[in-house]
N, C-alpha and C positions, 0 to 999 in steps of 0.2 A: 504494500500500500504506500502511495506517495505522500509527500509532505502536505499537510492541510493548507489550502490557499488562505492567504490573509487578504481580507476585503475591507473596504470602507463603506459605511452607510451614513446618509445624511438626512436629518429631519429639520424642517423649517418651523420657526415659531414667530409669533407676532405679539407685541405689546405696545401700549400707548403710555407715554410717561413725559413728564416735564422735568426740567432741571434748570439750575442757575449756577453759574461758575463764579465763585467768590474771587474777588480781586482781579478778574479777567479784564483785559483792556479793549474788549470789543463788545458787540451787541449781545453775546451769549452771557454777559453778566446779569442780564435781565431774565426773569422767568419766561421760559418758552418750552414748547412741546415738540415731540417727535413721534413718528410711527416707526418704532424699532422693528427690525427683522433680524432674527438670530438664527444662524445656520449652525447646527451641531453635527459634527462628523466624528463617528467613533470607528474603531478598528478592531478586528478580531477575525477568528476563523469560524465558519458556520458550524453549528452543532452537528456532530456526525453520529448521533445515536438515533437509529430509526424509531425507537419507541418513545423518544422524548417529544413532547408536543411542540417543541420549538425546533424540531429537526430541520436543518437546512438554513437556519437563521443565525446571523451573527448576534442579533438581539431583537426581540420583538419590538417593533416601533411603538406599540402601546406602552411598553415598559419604559422606553426612553422618554416618551411624552410625559409620563407620570413623574419621572425623576426631574426633568427640566421644569415642568410646571411647579412642582413642590419646592425646588431649590431656588428658582428665579422668578418665573412669571407671576405667581400668586403674590409675591411681595412687591414687584416692580410695576405691574400693570395699573394704570390710572393713579400713579403716585407722583409726588414731587420729590425728586432726588436732590439732596443737598449734601455738602461737605459737613459732616458732623463735628469737625474741628473748628467751625466758624460760627458766628452769630446766626447764620441761616438756620441752625438746628432749633432755635427758639420759636420758629414758625409752627413747629409740631404742636397741635392742640390749640393753636391761637384762635381758630374759628372753624366752623363747619367746612369752609372752603379749603382749609389746610388740614383736613382730617387724615390724609394719607401722605404724610411727610416721612420719607425714608432718609434718616441721617446716616450716611455712609462714612466709613473711616478714611475716606479719600475724596479728592475732587472728582465729581461725577462726569468725567469725560468718557467718551466712547472707549478710549485706550485703557483707562483704569477699570472701567466696567468689565471689559472682556477678560482682563487678568483675574479679577474677582470671580467672574463666572466660571473660568477654567478651574480655579481652585475648588469652587463649590462642587462642580460636576465630577472632577477626577476622584473625589473622595466617595462618591456614591455609585460609581459604575460597578457592575458585578465582575467577579473573577474572570479573567480571560478576555475582557473587553477594556480597551483603553481609549482615552480621549485623543483624537488625532488632530482636530482643528476646530476653531470657532471663527465665525465671521459675524460681526455685528454691524448692520447698516443703521446709521443714524438718520440718513436721508437717502433718497434714491441714488445719489451720486457720491456719497461719502460713507466709508466703512473702515473698521479696524479688523485685523486678522490676528489670530493666535495660532501658532503651530507647535505641536508637541516637540518635534525634532529640534526646534530652536530654543526650547525652554526646559530641556532635561536637567534634572538636578544632580 
């Protein structure tokens, strides 16, 4: 029997969120929103046990969906993301309009968000499956990418 093939599978996620960049020198210092698109690519070999209900799958897409939704989407969707190390954090609970303020331990740029998301997801993937790449679109023409091969510890 030959070596098991290593494959990548990708699932796309959407969430709406606002952010403001503390001390930024452009328009993004103001509260504004984005329709984020997150692509999650995992890597592994398809299950090779004919009696396993996931036979032929690297991972069931529904399982990946649950992991990403629980770790990222449920918290971020329809929230205002702010740097928790700044006075922006004081907006949390200030009024009904600011009821979903997520005070992050970093400046909520697309770049910092994707590093955070990678750390969250790597810890939750099942044995034999690894995070290969993330792509986070902040706008239709702007995105950040995270690749495992460039971030090995």
